[in-house]
Structure formats: C-alpha cells, structure tokens
C-alpha positions, -999 to 999 in steps of 0.1 A, spaced: -218 -494 409 -204 -528 416 -228 -532 446 -258 -522 424 -247 -547 397 -245 -575 424 -279 -565 437 -297 -565 403 -279 -596 390 -287 -616 421 -324 -606 418 -325 -617 381 -307 -650 390 -333 -658 416 -362 -650 394 -347 -671 366 -338 -701 386 -372 -706 403 -389 -733 382 -425 -745 382 -414 -779 395 -428 -810 379 -444 -809 345 -475 -831 352 -477 -841 315 -439 -845 311 -420 -874 297 -405 -896 325 -377 -909 303 -342 -896 309 -345 -871 281 -379 -860 293 -367 -854 328 -338 -834 315 -357 -812 291 -394 -813 302 -392 -811 340 -376 -786 364 -351 -811 377 -329 -814 346 -326 -776 339 -318 -769 376 -291 -797 377 -274 -781 346 -277 -746 361 -262 -757 395 -233 -773 377 -227 -743 355 -230 -718 384 -206 -737 406 -181 -743 378 -180 -706 369 -176 -697 405 -148 -723 408 -128 -715 377 -135 -681 362 -116 -651 377 -111 -625 350 -133 -595 353 -140 -591 316 -149 -628 313 -173 -626 343 -189 -595 329 -192 -610 294 -209 -642 308 -233 -622 329 -243 -599 301 -248 -629 277 -269 -647 303 -290 -615 309 -296 -612 272 -307 -648 269 -331 -643 299 -345 -612 283 -349 -626 248 -364 -658 262 -390 -639 283 -400 -617 253 -399 -640 223 -396 -677 231 -405 -688 266 -382 -717 278 -378 -727 314 -346 -746 305 -329 -715 290 -341 -692 318 -329 -716 346 -294 -721 330 -291 -683 324 -299 -678 361 -272 -703 370 -246 -684 350 -256 -651 366 -254 -666 401 -219 -680 395 -206 -648 380 -220 -627 408 -207 -650 436 -172 -643 424 -178 -606 422 -192 -606 457 -165 -627 473 -144 -610 499 -169 -583 508 -196 -591 534 -217 -562 522 -217 -575 486 -223 -610 498 -253 -597 518 -266 -579 487 -263 -611 467 -280 -632 493 -308 -608 499 -315 -602 462 -313 -639 452 -336 -649 480 -360 -621 471 -360 -634 435 -368 -670 446 -395 -660 470 -413 -635 448 -410 -653 415 -447 -662 415 -458 -626 423 -435 -612 396 -450 -636 371 -485 -624 382 -474 -588 376 -462 -597 341 -493 -618 332 -521 -607 355 -548 -625 336 -532 -657 323 -507 -679 341 -475 -684 321 -478 -722 324 -506 -720 298 -484 -701 273 -481 -731 250 -519 -731 244 -523 -694 237 -513 -669 211 -489 -641 219 -517 -616 217 -535 -635 244 -505 -637 266 -494 -601 264 -459 -587 265 -439 -591 297 -422 -560 312 -406 -567 346 -380 -593 336 -370 -577 303 -365 -543 320 -345 -560 348 -324 -577 321 -316 -543 305 -306 -529 339 -284 -558 346 -266 -555 312 -260 -517 318 -248 -520 354 -226 -550 348 -209 -533 319 -203 -501 339 -191 -520 369 -166 -539 348 -152 -505 337 -149 -489 371 -140 -520 393 -103 -526 393 -102 -547 424 -78 -576 422 -88 -595 454 -106 -625 437 -94 -658 451 -73 -682 429 -93 -708 409 -104 -737 431 -101 -770 413 -103 -792 445 -117 -826 436 -138 -826 468 -155 -794 456 -163 -811 423 -176 -841 441 -199 -820 463 -213 -801 432 -220 -833 414 -235 -850 445 -261 -822 449 -269 -817 412 -270 -853 402 -286 -864 434 -314 -838 430 -319 -849 394 -321 -886 403 -347 -878 430 -367 -859 404 -366 -888 380 -376 -912 408 -405 -890 418 -418 -887 383 -418 -924 378 -435 -929 411 -462 -904 403 -469 -916 368 -466 -954 371 -503 -957 379 -514 -936 349 -541 -909 352 -558 -927 381 -528 -925 403 -525 -919 440 -498 -927 465 -473 -914 490 -438 -901 485 -412 -906 512 -380 -908 491 -376 -871 494 -361 -878 528 -330 -890 509 -323 -853 503 -310 -850 538 -280 -874 535 -272 -861 500 -269 -825 513 -250 -834 545 -227 -856 525 -219 -827 501 -213 -804 531 -188 -829 545 -170 -832 512 -164 -795 508 -129 -785 521 -125 -761 550 -156 -744 562 -173 -744 528 -198 -769 539 -215 -744 562 -232 -727 533 -246 -760 521 -260 -768 556 -276 -734 557 -291 -741 523 -304 -775 536 -320 -758 566 -337 -732 544 -349 -758 519 -364 -781 546 -381 -751 562 -396 -740 529 -414 -773 527 -434 -765 558 -443 -729 549 -479 -720 538 -489 -703 507 -515 -675 507 -539 -671 478 -545 -636 465 -563 -621 435 -534 -616 411 -555 -593 390 -554 -568 419 -519 -554 414 -520 -536 448 -521 -570 466 -494 -585 444 -471 -555 448 -478 -555 486 -467 -592 488 -434 -584 469 -428 -554 492 -435 -574 523 -410 -601 512 -384 -575 502 -387 -558 536 -384 -591 555 -354 -602 535 -337 -568 539 -343 -568 576 -329 -603 580 -298 -594 559 -291 -562 578 -294 -580 612 -271 -608 599 -245 -582 590 -248 -562 622 -254 -590 647 -249 -624 631 -254 -654 653 -260 -686 633 -275 -704 663 -303 -678 664 -310 -683 627 -313 -721 631 -335 -718 661 -359 -694 643 -361 -717 613 -368 -747 635 -397 -728 651 -410 -718 617 -410 -755 608 -429 -764 639 -457 -739 631 -467 -762 602 -485 -783 628 -510 -754 633 -533 -763 604 -567 -755 620 -583 -722 625 -574 -698 641 -539 -712 648 -532 -716 611 -526 -678 611 -495 -684 631 -481 -705 602 -491 -678 577 -473 -651 596 -442 -674 600 -442 -682 563 -447 -647 549 -427 -626 574 -404 -646 596 -392 -672 571 -377 -648 545 -361 -627 573 -346 -658 590 -333 -673 558 -315 -641 548 -302 -636 584 -288 -671 585 -271 -670 551 -255 -636 559 -245 -646 594 -227 -676 580 -211 -658 551 -172 -657 553 -155 -626 565 -127 -629 540 -119 -643 506 -98 -672 521 -126 -684 544 -146 -702 518 -145 -704 480 -171 -687 458 -181 -722 446 -191 -732 481 -211 -700 485 -228 -705 451 -236 -741 459 -252 -731 493 -274 -705 476 -284 -730 449 -295 -757 474 -331 -745 478 -336 -748 440 -315 -778 434 -341 -801 450 -373 -800 429 -393 -828 446 -414 -827 478 -398 -842 509 -429 -861 522 -463 -859 504 -495 -878 497 -508 -872 462 -538 -879 441 -555 -869 409 -577 -839 405 -590 -825 372 -557 -808 364 -528 -815 387 -513 -839 412 -514 -826 447 -476 -823 451 -477 -793 474 -504 -803 499 -506 -832 523 -539 -848 517 -534 -881 535 -535 -889 572 -519 -866 598 -490 -891 600 -476 -874 568 -479 -840 584 -461 -851 615 -434 -870 596 -427 -841 572 -426 -815 599 -405 -837 622 -380 -844 594 -377 -806 587 -372 -797 624 -347 -825 629 -328 -815 598 -326 -779 608 -313 -789 642 -287 -812 627 -277 -785 603 -270 -762 632 -249 -789 649 -230 -795 617 -224 -758 612 -208 -757 647 -187 -787 639 -175 -773 606 -168 -740 622 -141 -757 643 -122 -769 612 -88 -755 607 -87 -731 578 -61 -739 551 -31 -716 549 
C-alpha cells in the first residue's frame, strides 16, 4: 500500500508542478512575476517541497500534508483553476513523498518514474480533460464551455485514500533525522531564487520592446553555474541528484515536440502509454543495472540529435525525444539514487527531482511576435542559436557526468 501511495502521489505531484511557463500578458513587476507567471509559483513550490523533505519526519504529519495538498489540487481543478495553488500543492506532495520513499530504492524508483511521467505527460493529460478547449483559455470561457475535468480529480481521490491507508499500515521507523544543514538551505535558495530571478529577467527582456518586440535570449546559460553551485553546496553526495536534474533539464531543451490531434483520444492515450512504457523501462534498468555514465552518455546523444532539423533526419530527433529521453532520464535518476537512508538526505533528492521544473525560462532562444505568442519554444533565428543551445546542452551534460564522478568520491559523513 505504501508503494502504491508513493506511485500515485508522485504522479499527481508531477502533473501539478508542470506549469505553462511564461504568461505572455503577465505583469513583469515583482508581484506579477510571483503570481502571474510560472516562475514565482515554482520557486515557492521548490522551497516548500525541500523544506518539508528536510524537516518533517512524523508519519501522521506527512500523511496530513499530502492529503491536504491532494484536496487543494482536486478542488482547484474542479472549481477554481489556479496555477499557483496547483504548483504549490505539487511541491508539498513531492516533499512528503520523498521522505516516505527514502531508504528504499524500489520506492525511490516508483517516485522518480511517476513524477517524471507526470511532468512529461502533463500536456496530454490536459488534452484528455479538455479535448476541445485548451485550459489556458479558461479565463475567457464559462464553466459550461470548459467542461468538468475528470483525470486529476479522480487521481486526487485515489491519492487521499492510498495515503490514508498507507499511514495506518506503515509502521516503519527508518526515516532519517531532520536535516537543518545550512549548506542544504543555501542550495535550496540558490536554485529557487536563481530560477525566479532568471524568470524575471527573461520577462523584462521580452516585454521591454512592447508588442513589436523581437530579440535573442542568452542569459538562460546562467542556469548552468547556478545548478552546479547548488550541487557543490550540498553536503556529502547530495549534489549528485542536482547534477542529474541539470542534465535532464538541459536535455529537455533540445527535445522536439510532436503535434497530434488532441480530439482523437486514441492518439493522446497512445502518447501517454508510450511515455509511461519508456519511463518504466528506464527505471527498471536503473534498478537492475544502474550505471550513471551510461545515462549521461545517452542524454548527451539525445542532445546532439537536435542538430538533425531537416527531413528525413529530423525523425531521429523525434524518436530520441519521445522514446529515448524519458527512458534515459528515469534510468539516470534511479541509477544515481542512494542505496540507503544515510547516503543522501530526502531534501537533496527532492531538489534534484525539482530541478527540471525550477527553471522556467529557455536556455538560448530567438523570439519574435506572432498573432498570439512569443516564440519561446522554437529557434527562429540563424543556425548559430541552434548550435549554441545544442552545444551548451551537450557540454553541460558531460560536465554533470564528470561532477557526479567527483561527488561520488566524497567521503560520506558518519
């Protein structure tokens, strides 16, 4: 029952923490970034998730927080859509589940796989809930036009039931002692605040020219020193999970999206099933035959396939994005997961999983104005941007692999 609770809670956390990114009509003031864009909510969620994983150890408290967060996520999905509330609820769920999964590699693998599945399939699940109308237009429509969501509320009910039952039957007492290390706190703040500041800088850069804007964004490269600095701050080998998160984040910036007809539920369900199968295979291989070096090499190769942008070689990038990337990300996370509760704190594991959502800005991008949206997810400028973004991703993945090897040689505290 505990394993099922970890699986379902991780899935709900991943679905809830995946934001829509930048609100193109958002307020670029400090308050606007905090409440109108994805960056502010994610920063708060990362801090809350890591704080819970760092300080809370009582089973009843963990179960209560998880149930409350699931209720908030369900009510929000049904009655009053709010990205901020959903993201923060996802952070609470992630922090609670990381503590419950600590010390058991199988539970950690279940958390990693379900959380990644939630992140990678959030768009498809939204299409299943609203097959005719994208949720981002909810503010302009009546509830009768939008329809009633089903997937997330049902998942919330299952999470509440399984977490409550797991709290009754799980009498394990192997949770690590609370970790109040100042270095851990510094790493949490560095990633959360650093990601928020980059989000603020990006919004100002995009909107400073008004509605006729165009330009290029390179400050996203500052993500790399922020993440590597946080990994170095974490005590022991806790920084390994942050380096894995950095590699997964940078690889995700090079993956290709595939357009499908979301009104055709068969295609949407097929995409979710394909992602789930890839993640499950990667997690299983990571448990059975975990070699971090292999994971980093595969992610670097996935990054390099972004250079194949012309037909027919672009199909290589599509396959790498849809099949290989989810499996490689799950494999690497599981392969680097600690074997025992003393190897790394739950806060470090939580922070590593949150890295791919903590940074809400593109790394390198050329943007311009269309009728509806800035082109923040496509490189429309010269091929220099493509080579720079791909090269930065490949180099970062390689450096993350080297850093993982270096941190693996650290002496563990007694």
